[in-house]
C-alpha positions, -999 to 999 in steps of 0.1 A, spaced: 937 311 -539 951 340 -519 921 362 -528 897 335 -517 914 331 -484 912 369 -479 875 368 -488 869 339 -464 887 357 -436 868 390 -442 834 374 -444 836 344 -421 853 363 -392 825 388 -393 847 418 -402 824 425 -432 792 424 -413 807 447 -386 816 472 -413 780 470 -426 768 479 -391 791 509 -389 781 520 -424 744 519 -415 751 539 -384 768 566 -404 739 566 -429 715 574 -401 734 606 -391 736 616 -427 699 611 -433 690 631 -402 715 659 -412 734 654 -379 772 654 -373 788 620 -372 797 604 -339 834 602 -328 856 573 -338 851 556 -304 814 552 -311 820 534 -344 848 513 -328 821 502 -303 796 493 -330 823 474 -349 835 456 -318 801 447 -305 792 431 -339 825 412 -339 816 399 -304 781 389 -312 788 371 -345 820 354 -335 806 341 -302 778 326 -323 802 307 -345 824 296 -316 795 275 -304 776 268 -336 778 232 -349 750 230 -375 742 250 -407 728 245 -442 741 215 -460 776 221 -476 781 253 -456 816 266 -464 814 290 -435 806 263 -410 835 241 -423 858 272 -421 846 280 -386 851 245 -373 888 247 -384 893 282 -371 879 283 -336 911 300 -324 906 328 -350 869 333 -339 881 335 -303 908 361 -313 882 382 -331 858 379 -302 886 392 -278 894 419 -303 858 430 -302 858 430 -264 889 452 -264 873 477 -288 842 478 -266 861 484 -234 882 512 -249 852 528 -265 831 529 -233 853 556 -218 840 582 -243 803 574 -238 778 596 -220 752 584 -195 725 584 -222 745 559 -242 746 535 -213 708 536 -209 706 525 -246 733 499 -242 716 483 -213 684 478 -234 703 465 -264 724 442 -242 692 426 -226 677 420 -261 709 406 -275 713 383 -244 678 370 -246 681 364 -283 711 342 -281 712 327 -246 687 303 -229 673 326 -202 636 327 -210 615 307 -185 594 289 -211 601 252 -211 625 238 -236 626 268 -259 644 294 -238 660 317 -264 642 343 -286 659 328 -317 640 295 -311 607 313 -317 604 318 -354 583 349 -358 597 365 -326 632 357 -339 630 377 -371 612 406 -355 637 408 -327 667 406 -350 654 432 -374 645 454 -344 679 449 -328 697 460 -360 674 490 -362 680 500 -326 718 497 -330 720 516 -363 692 542 -359 684 547 -322 719 543 -308 738 567 -331 716 597 -323 704 588 -288 723 618 -274 713 643 -301 683 665 -309 665 650 -339 636 658 -362 612 634 -346 590 629 -377 620 622 -400 636 600 -373 604 579 -371 603 575 -409 640 565 -410 634 540 -381 606 524 -401 626 523 -433 655 506 -416 633 481 -397 615 469 -429 648 468 -449 664 447 -422 633 425 -420 637 417 -457 674 407 -453 667 386 -422 638 369 -440 661 359 -469 685 342 -444 655 324 -428 644 312 -463 679 299 -468 679 281 -434 644 266 -439 655 229 -438 677 231 -408 650 252 -389 625 224 -397 648 198 -383 653 219 -351 615 226 -349 620 264 -351 589 277 -367 603 306 -387 581 324 -413 595 303 -442 588 271 -422 552 282 -417 546 298 -451 568 277 -473 597 289 -495 576 303 -524 553 324 -503 582 336 -482 599 350 -513 566 368 -522 566 382 -486 601 395 -490 592 413 -522 560 427 -506 581 440 -477 605 456 -501 575 474 -517 565 485 -483 600 499 -478 596 518 -511 563 533 -498 580 545 -466 609 559 -487 583 579 -508 568 593 -475 604 602 -466 607 621 -498 573 638 -493 584 650 -459 620 660 -467 618 668 -504 652 652 -509 651 638 -544 687 624 -542 679 604 -511 647 591 -527 668 579 -557 695 563 -536 671 544 -513 650 533 -543 681 521 -561 691 501 -530 657 485 -531 660 476 -568 695 461 -561 680 441 -532 652 428 -555 679 416 -579 697 399 -550 664 382 -540 659 368 -575 695 355 -576 692 340 -541 664 317 -554 690 299 -575 721 301 -553 724 297 -516 762 298 -512 777 314 -482 795 339 -503 763 351 -520 745 356 -487 774 371 -467 788 393 -494 756 399 -514 726 398 -491 744 414 -462 762 436 -487 729 453 -494 734 473 -462 768 485 -474 754 494 -508 725 514 -493 749 533 -470 773 539 -499 746 553 -521 734 577 -494 769 589 -489 775 594 -526 743 615 -532 747 636 -501 784 642 -497 796 678 -506 829 676 -525 
Protein backbone atom coordinates (compact mmCIF):
# COMPACT_ATOMS: atom_id res chain seq x y z
CA UNK A 1 0.00 0.00 0.00
CA UNK A 2 2.82 2.40 0.90
CA UNK A 3 4.66 1.64 -2.36
CA UNK A 4 1.47 2.29 -4.33
CA UNK A 5 0.97 5.65 -2.61
CA UNK A 6 4.57 6.61 -3.39
CA UNK A 7 4.09 5.57 -7.03
CA UNK A 8 0.83 7.53 -7.26
CA UNK A 9 2.44 10.63 -5.79
CA UNK A 10 5.48 10.42 -8.09
CA UNK A 11 3.47 9.82 -11.26
CA UNK A 12 0.29 11.81 -10.62
CA UNK A 13 2.01 14.91 -9.21
CA UNK A 14 4.12 15.04 -12.43
CA UNK A 15 7.45 14.63 -10.65
CA UNK A 16 8.17 11.67 -12.93
CA UNK A 17 7.41 13.48 -16.20
CA UNK A 18 9.48 16.45 -15.00
CA UNK A 19 12.41 14.08 -14.43
CA UNK A 20 11.89 12.75 -17.97
CA UNK A 21 12.16 16.30 -19.36
CA UNK A 22 15.44 16.86 -17.49
CA UNK A 23 16.80 13.49 -18.66
CA UNK A 24 16.09 14.27 -22.33
CA UNK A 25 17.71 17.69 -21.96
CA UNK A 26 20.86 16.06 -20.59
CA UNK A 27 20.75 13.50 -23.42
CA UNK A 28 20.88 16.32 -25.98
CA UNK A 29 24.12 17.73 -24.60
CA UNK A 30 25.66 14.27 -24.48
CA UNK A 31 24.72 13.50 -28.08
CA UNK A 32 26.16 16.84 -29.23
CA UNK A 33 29.35 16.31 -27.18
CA UNK A 34 28.71 19.51 -25.24
CA UNK A 35 29.13 20.24 -21.53
CA UNK A 36 26.02 19.97 -19.40
CA UNK A 37 24.15 23.06 -18.33
CA UNK A 38 24.35 24.27 -14.73
CA UNK A 39 21.97 22.96 -12.08
CA UNK A 40 19.80 26.09 -12.33
CA UNK A 41 18.94 25.26 -15.93
CA UNK A 42 17.71 21.79 -15.03
CA UNK A 43 15.81 23.20 -12.05
CA UNK A 44 14.02 25.45 -14.52
CA UNK A 45 13.12 22.58 -16.87
CA UNK A 46 11.92 20.51 -13.91
CA UNK A 47 9.95 23.41 -12.44
CA UNK A 48 8.37 24.45 -15.74
CA UNK A 49 7.17 20.90 -16.34
CA UNK A 50 5.67 20.76 -12.85
CA UNK A 51 3.85 24.03 -13.50
CA UNK A 52 2.45 23.00 -16.89
CA UNK A 53 1.22 19.54 -15.91
CA UNK A 54 -0.08 20.37 -12.43
CA UNK A 55 -1.96 23.40 -13.70
CA UNK A 56 -3.57 21.13 -16.28
CA UNK A 57 -4.82 18.75 -13.58
CA UNK A 58 -5.93 21.53 -11.25
CA UNK A 59 -8.63 22.40 -13.80
CA UNK A 60 -9.11 19.02 -15.53
CA UNK A 61 -12.48 17.34 -14.88
CA UNK A 62 -12.70 14.64 -17.58
CA UNK A 63 -10.50 11.69 -18.56
CA UNK A 64 -10.75 8.14 -19.89
CA UNK A 65 -13.26 5.96 -18.07
CA UNK A 66 -11.96 4.63 -14.76
CA UNK A 67 -8.94 6.95 -14.72
CA UNK A 68 -7.14 6.46 -11.42
CA UNK A 69 -5.16 9.61 -12.03
CA UNK A 70 -8.26 11.78 -12.40
CA UNK A 71 -9.77 10.33 -9.23
CA UNK A 72 -6.50 10.97 -7.39
CA UNK A 73 -6.33 14.51 -8.77
CA UNK A 74 -9.89 15.35 -7.76
CA UNK A 75 -9.01 14.40 -4.17
CA UNK A 76 -5.60 16.09 -4.19
CA UNK A 77 -6.19 19.55 -5.64
CA UNK A 78 -4.22 21.07 -2.74
CA UNK A 79 -1.23 18.87 -3.59
CA UNK A 80 -1.43 19.86 -7.26
CA UNK A 81 -1.46 23.49 -6.16
CA UNK A 82 1.56 22.90 -3.91
CA UNK A 83 3.48 21.27 -6.78
CA UNK A 84 2.46 24.12 -9.08
CA UNK A 85 3.81 26.67 -6.59
CA UNK A 86 6.98 24.60 -6.13
CA UNK A 87 7.51 24.72 -9.88
CA UNK A 88 6.99 28.49 -9.88
CA UNK A 89 9.60 28.92 -7.16
CA UNK A 90 12.11 26.79 -9.08
CA UNK A 91 11.48 28.86 -12.21
CA UNK A 92 11.96 32.18 -10.43
CA UNK A 93 15.17 31.08 -8.70
CA UNK A 94 16.57 29.66 -11.94
CA UNK A 95 15.96 32.79 -14.02
CA UNK A 96 18.73 34.69 -12.26
CA UNK A 97 21.36 32.44 -13.88
CA UNK A 98 20.01 32.73 -17.44
CA UNK A 99 21.56 34.74 -20.24
CA UNK A 100 19.75 36.95 -22.72
CA UNK A 101 19.67 34.21 -25.37
CA UNK A 102 17.79 31.96 -22.96
CA UNK A 103 15.06 34.56 -22.54
CA UNK A 104 14.55 34.78 -26.31
CA UNK A 105 13.96 31.02 -26.38
CA UNK A 106 11.75 31.17 -23.29
CA UNK A 107 9.50 33.81 -24.81
CA UNK A 108 8.83 31.57 -27.84
CA UNK A 109 8.27 28.48 -25.70
CA UNK A 110 5.98 30.45 -23.40
CA UNK A 111 3.80 31.67 -26.27
CA UNK A 112 3.44 28.14 -27.69
CA UNK A 113 2.62 26.65 -24.28
CA UNK A 114 0.11 29.42 -23.58
CA UNK A 115 -1.70 28.99 -26.90
CA UNK A 116 -1.72 25.21 -26.44
CA UNK A 117 -3.55 25.26 -23.11
CA UNK A 118 -5.45 28.53 -22.88
CA UNK A 119 -8.37 29.87 -24.99
CA UNK A 120 -6.58 32.73 -26.74
CA UNK A 121 -6.99 31.85 -30.44
CA UNK A 122 -9.58 34.03 -32.25
CA UNK A 123 -11.27 31.12 -34.06
CA UNK A 124 -14.83 30.70 -32.81
CA UNK A 125 -15.55 28.08 -30.14
CA UNK A 126 -12.24 26.24 -30.48
CA UNK A 127 -9.70 28.71 -29.16
CA UNK A 128 -6.93 26.45 -27.85
CA UNK A 129 -4.36 24.58 -29.97
CA UNK A 130 -5.17 21.37 -28.03
CA UNK A 131 -8.72 21.50 -29.42
CA UNK A 132 -7.40 21.02 -32.99
CA UNK A 133 -6.45 17.35 -33.26
CA UNK A 134 -3.62 17.34 -35.81
CA UNK A 135 -2.26 20.69 -34.66
CA UNK A 136 -2.43 19.45 -31.06
CA UNK A 137 -0.09 16.48 -31.54
CA UNK A 138 2.33 18.38 -33.80
CA UNK A 139 2.50 21.29 -31.35
CA UNK A 140 3.00 19.05 -28.33
CA UNK A 141 5.75 17.03 -30.03
CA UNK A 142 7.40 20.25 -31.20
CA UNK A 143 7.17 21.83 -27.75
CA UNK A 144 8.87 18.84 -26.15
CA UNK A 145 11.54 18.93 -28.86
CA UNK A 146 12.18 22.65 -28.43
CA UNK A 147 12.41 22.32 -24.65
CA UNK A 148 14.73 19.29 -24.67
CA UNK A 149 16.81 19.97 -27.81
CA UNK A 150 16.79 23.66 -28.69
CA UNK A 151 16.65 25.16 -25.21
CA UNK A 152 19.58 23.21 -23.62
CA UNK A 153 22.09 24.27 -26.30
CA UNK A 154 20.63 27.62 -27.39
CA UNK A 155 23.62 29.43 -25.92
CA UNK A 156 26.29 27.06 -27.29
CA UNK A 157 28.14 26.51 -30.56
CA UNK A 158 26.86 23.27 -32.11
CA UNK A 159 27.53 21.01 -35.06
CA UNK A 160 24.54 22.16 -37.12
CA UNK A 161 24.15 18.94 -39.11
CA UNK A 162 24.26 16.73 -36.04
CA UNK A 163 21.94 19.13 -34.23
CA UNK A 164 19.37 18.94 -37.04
CA UNK A 165 19.49 15.14 -37.03
CA UNK A 166 18.99 15.02 -33.24
CA UNK A 167 16.16 17.56 -33.50
CA UNK A 168 14.37 15.35 -36.06
CA UNK A 169 15.02 12.22 -33.98
CA UNK A 170 13.50 13.79 -30.89
CA UNK A 171 10.49 15.22 -32.73
CA UNK A 172 9.56 11.88 -34.31
CA UNK A 173 10.14 10.01 -31.04
CA UNK A 174 7.91 12.44 -29.12
CA UNK A 175 5.30 12.25 -31.89
CA UNK A 176 5.08 8.49 -31.32
CA UNK A 177 4.59 8.90 -27.56
CA UNK A 178 2.02 11.67 -28.01
CA UNK A 179 0.14 9.58 -30.56
CA UNK A 180 -0.13 6.70 -28.09
CA UNK A 181 -1.76 9.00 -25.56
CA UNK A 182 -4.15 10.26 -28.23
CA UNK A 183 -5.08 6.65 -29.06
CA UNK A 184 -5.81 6.07 -25.41
CA UNK A 185 -8.02 9.20 -25.24
CA UNK A 186 -9.89 8.44 -28.46
CA UNK A 187 -13.33 8.05 -26.85
CA UNK A 188 -13.22 11.19 -24.74
CA UNK A 189 -11.85 13.19 -27.70
CA UNK A 190 -14.78 11.98 -29.81
CA UNK A 191 -17.21 13.15 -27.13
CA UNK A 192 -15.50 16.55 -27.00
CA UNK A 193 -15.39 16.73 -30.85
CA UNK A 194 -11.58 17.01 -30.90
CA UNK A 195 -10.49 15.49 -34.21
CA UNK A 196 -7.22 13.90 -33.19
CA UNK A 197 -5.46 11.53 -35.57
CA UNK A 198 -6.91 8.44 -33.83
CA UNK A 199 -10.42 9.95 -34.06
CA UNK A 200 -9.89 10.55 -37.79
CA UNK A 201 -8.00 7.36 -38.64
CA UNK A 202 -9.38 4.92 -36.09
CA UNK A 203 -7.56 2.97 -33.39
CA UNK A 204 -6.10 0.21 -35.61
CA UNK A 205 -4.69 2.55 -38.27
CA UNK A 206 -3.32 4.86 -35.57
CA UNK A 207 -1.31 2.01 -34.06
CA UNK A 208 0.07 1.27 -37.53
CA UNK A 209 1.01 4.96 -37.86
CA UNK A 210 2.81 4.85 -34.50
CA UNK A 211 4.86 1.86 -35.66
CA UNK A 212 5.56 3.53 -39.02
CA UNK A 213 6.75 6.67 -37.22
CA UNK A 214 8.98 4.51 -35.05
CA UNK A 215 10.60 3.06 -38.17
CA UNK A 216 11.10 6.62 -39.45
CA UNK A 217 12.83 7.33 -36.14
CA UNK A 218 15.15 4.36 -36.80
CA UNK A 219 15.97 5.68 -40.28
CA UNK A 220 16.94 9.04 -38.78
CA UNK A 221 18.97 7.22 -36.13
CA UNK A 222 20.84 5.38 -38.91
CA UNK A 223 21.58 8.69 -40.65
CA UNK A 224 22.87 9.89 -37.27
CA UNK A 225 25.24 6.91 -37.25
CA UNK A 226 26.37 7.53 -40.85
CA UNK A 227 27.26 11.11 -39.96
CA UNK A 228 28.84 10.57 -36.54
CA UNK A 229 30.10 6.99 -36.80
CA UNK A 230 29.04 6.36 -33.20
CA UNK A 231 28.09 2.69 -33.02
CA UNK A 232 27.24 2.85 -29.31
CA UNK A 233 24.76 5.69 -29.86
CA UNK A 234 23.19 3.78 -32.76
CA UNK A 235 22.75 0.73 -30.51
CA UNK A 236 21.29 2.76 -27.63
CA UNK A 237 18.75 4.63 -29.76
CA UNK A 238 17.80 1.47 -31.65
CA UNK A 239 17.27 -0.36 -28.36
CA UNK A 240 15.08 2.49 -27.13
CA UNK A 241 12.98 2.11 -30.30
CA UNK A 242 12.63 -1.64 -29.74
CA UNK A 243 11.60 -1.04 -26.13
CA UNK A 244 9.02 1.49 -27.33
CA UNK A 245 7.69 -1.04 -29.85
CA UNK A 246 7.16 -3.51 -26.99
CA UNK A 247 5.36 -0.77 -25.03
CA UNK A 248 3.12 -0.05 -28.03
CA UNK A 249 2.16 -3.71 -28.27
CA UNK A 250 1.40 -3.90 -24.56
CA UNK A 251 -0.62 -0.65 -24.63
CA UNK A 252 -3.07 -2.27 -27.07
CA UNK A 253 -4.25 -4.52 -24.22
CA UNK A 254 -3.82 -2.24 -21.21
CA UNK A 255 -4.69 1.43 -20.92
CA UNK A 256 -4.09 1.93 -17.20
CA UNK A 257 -2.71 5.21 -15.91
CA UNK A 258 0.31 3.43 -14.47
CA UNK A 259 1.20 1.85 -17.83
CA UNK A 260 1.00 5.13 -19.71
CA UNK A 261 2.59 7.41 -17.13
CA UNK A 262 5.33 5.03 -15.98
CA UNK A 263 5.70 3.01 -19.19
CA UNK A 264 4.95 5.16 -22.23
CA UNK A 265 6.36 8.35 -20.69
CA UNK A 266 9.12 6.19 -19.25
CA UNK A 267 10.44 5.56 -22.76
CA UNK A 268 12.00 9.04 -22.51
CA UNK A 269 13.83 8.07 -19.34
CA UNK A 270 14.95 4.75 -20.84
CA UNK A 271 16.34 6.41 -23.95
CA UNK A 272 18.24 9.03 -21.97
CA UNK A 273 19.54 6.35 -19.59
CA UNK A 274 20.78 4.18 -22.45
CA UNK A 275 22.61 7.11 -24.04
CA UNK A 276 24.25 7.92 -20.72
CA UNK A 277 25.30 4.30 -20.20
CA UNK A 278 26.97 3.94 -23.62
CA UNK A 279 28.73 7.30 -23.56
CA UNK A 280 29.82 7.86 -19.97
CA UNK A 281 33.54 7.42 -19.36
CA UNK A 282 34.13 5.66 -16.06
